[in-house]
N, C-alpha and C positions, 0 to 999 in steps of 0.2 A: 551505342547509347548507354549512358551510365544508369545502373539500376538504382531506383530510389531506395533510400535506407529506411527500414522499418525500425522505429524506436519504441521504447516502452515508457509508460509513466504509471505511477501507482496511486490508486485510490483505496485507502484503508488496507494497504499491503497487498492488494490484488492488482495484477498488471493489466494495462490496457494498451493495445497496439495503436500506434498513430503514425501518420506519414505526412511530410510536408508536400502540399499540393496546391497549385494556384495561389502561392504566397500566404497560405494559412495552414493550420493543422487540421487534418481529417482523422477521425477516430473510428475504430472498428465498432460497428453497431452491435455485432454479436458479443463482443467483449463487454460492452456496456450493459447489455441485457443480462449477461452472466453475473456481473457485479450486483445489479439491482434486484434480480429475481432469485439468485442462487439456483437457477434452473440447471438440470442435468443435461439438457439438450437446448442450448441457447439458439442454435440454428432453427430448430423447429419452432421455438417460441417466437423468434423474429419473423419466420414465415407466416405464422398464424396472426401475428400482430400486423404485418403488412396487409394481409387480407382484410383485417378488421378496419384498418385505417383507410383502405381503398374504398370502403363503403361509406365513408364520411364525406360530406361536401367540402369543397375547397382544398382538397389534398393534392391536386395535380401539381401545383407549384412545389410542394414538399418533395414529391417523387423526382422531380426534375433536378433537385439539388443533391440527391443521393448518387454517389459515384462509386464505381467499382475500381479498387486499387489492388495491386498484387502485393499482399502482405505476407511476411514470413510466418509459417505455421509451425506447429509443434514437431513435425517430421523434418524440419529443415528446408522444406520447399515453399515456393510462393504460390498462393492461390488468389484468384479474384475474389475480393471481399467487399461487401457493402460497407461504405464509409460515409460519414457525414461531418460537416464542419460544426463548430460549437453552436451556431445559431440553429441549424437544422436539427442537431442532436437534442437541443433543449425542447424543440417542438415534439420530437419523438417521445421523449421522456414523459411528456404530459399524458401519454396513453398507457404508461406503465405504472400500475398501482404498487408502490413500494415505500416503506418507511425511510429508505435511503434516498428517495428522490430529491427532497429539498437540499440536504447537504451536498448531494452530487451536483446539483445545478450550480451552487455557489462555487464548488471546486472546478467545475467545467468552465465557468466564466473566467476564473483565474488562470487556469492552464491554457485556455484558448486565446486569451487576449493579453494578459499581463506578461506572459512568457515571451511574447514577440520582442518586447524591449529587453528582456533578460537574455535573449540570444545574443544581442549586441553587447550587453554588459552583464555577465554572470553575477557580479557582486550585488546587483539589484535584487536577485532572488533571495540571497542571504539577508539583506537589509529588510526586505519586505516580511520575511518570516519572523525575524527578530522583533520587528515592530508589531506584528500581529500578536505574538505571545505577550509582549509588554503591555499592549492595550487590554489584553484579557486579565492582566493582573499577576502574571507569573513573575517570580523573583529573577534577578539577573543571574544568580547562581544556577537556578533550575534551567533557565534558557540556554546557558552555556553548555550544560550537559545534554540538553535536548538537541542542540545544534550539532554537537560532536557526535551524538548518536545517529543523526541523519547522515552524516558523512561516513560513519562506519558502515551503516546499512547500505549506502550507495556503493561502497567499495565491494561489499559482499555480493550484491545483486549484479554488479558489473562482472564479477568472476563467474557467476552463474550464467549470465548471458553468453559469455565467451566459451563456456564449457558444456553447452548443449542442453541446458535446462530450458524448457519451453512451456509456455502456457501459464495462465493464472493458477490453475490447479496445482501444478508442480511447485510453483513458488510458494503457494500457501502451505503445502505439505512440508517443505523444507523449513520454512519459517516456524511452523508449529513444532517441528522436531527440536529445533534449537531452543525454543522457549520452554518446551516440556522438560527437556533435560536440564535447563537452567533453573527453573522455578518449581518443577515437580507437578505442573498442571498446564493444560493447553491454553492458548490465548483466549478461546471462547469461555473457558471456565474462569480464567483470570478476570475477564470482563464481568462475568456474573457475580464474582466475589466483590467487585467494586460497585455493583449495582449500576452498570453502564448498559446503555441500549445499543442496538445494532449499529446505529449511525455514529457512535462515539469512537474516536481513535484511542485505543488502549494506552499507547505511549504518551499521549497528552495527559493521562491521568496517573502516571507512575510517579512515585516519590523518587528522591535522589538515588537511593540504593537500588531500586528497581531499574532505573535508567542505567546505572553503572554496571550492574550485572548483565543487563541486556546487551550493552556494548561489549562486555567481556566475552559473552557467548558468541556474538557475531564476529568479533575480531578474531577469536580463537578458531572459529569455523573457516574464516578467510585464510588464516595461516595454514591450517591443516589441509585445506583444499589446494593451496598452492604447492605445499611440500609434496603432497601425494599426486599432484597433477591430475586431480579427479576429473573424469570425463563422463558426461551423460548423467541421467537422473540417479541411477543406483549408487554410483560412486560418490556423488555429491550428497546423497541421502545419508550415507555412512559417515561422511565428513561432518555433516550437520549435527548428527547425534553426538559424535565425539567432541565437537566444539562446544556444544551445550553442556556436556558432562564436565568440561573444564570449569565453566562458570558455576555449574551446580555444586561441585566439590568445594569451591571457594565460598559459595553462599552458605553451605552447611557448616563450614569451618567457622565462619563469622557468627552464625546463629548459636553454635556451641559455646562460643566465647562470651556472647552477650546475653544469651537466654531470650533473645527477641527474634521474631520472624521477620524476614526481609519483605516477603509479600504482605502487602497491607490492604485492608478493606477501604482505606481512604481514597477519595477521588478529588478531582479539582472542579467539581460542579459547583456553581454558585459561590458561596462563601469559602469553599475549599481552596480557591485560587489565592486567597490572602495568606497562604502559608500555613494553614491549619492541618494539612496533610503531612505530618511529621515523618521524615525518613526513618524507617526502622521502628516505628512506634509499636509497642507490644499490643497484640490483638487479644480481645477477650476470648 
């Protein structure tokens, strides 16, 4: 019997395991809990939440829809994991107090249902993403860079998948190392600088140069990872730092020539989407 393939999908750069089961996607509940709560022990949180939900009326049907699937874990082995389809997951999220809940619901609806058509025609995913950014008021030039950045990012995470990087925490650490070496600050601090909230995607609020240097850092990391044949977290961690340094040196060289900082406080909230977040604009 062929083993079902565990795939990953990212929400705000944190990986969530999923598996195709009964003609639809099922997602790891503990992974979702980890994303929404930032809990250090998502299994314990989910265990406590299950107990709380069980005390509520009308939850029997909910439990019947939770299935256990053998998902690939951080140690490379497969373990039975509580999973839910998008509809059931949305009901579970109702019981999780989190500022990320609403944007996650929208994201889950998209990846759970729209992706079914995209499996048959991958171009639909690209078209939908472009249309979404266009509807939000982003310029064609910005959209092209953002789309290219997504492709560069997917290539890098694909390498990590094949080289033994496991779990949302390891992906977050490596991503942070590339960004820190590229821009001189961690993604969380970058978001604070732009006055963004937890639910905002940092890359959707980068200016042109920030997007370009993000691509350079991740593309350089991919190249170094392949050349070194990095395996496991530690070797990929070292490659991530070196890849980020390549972009960091290029950023500093540009700043020295222009006298302007690449990292900007500008974001694309509200009127910012109309092109007022000028790439490389000098900060006060």
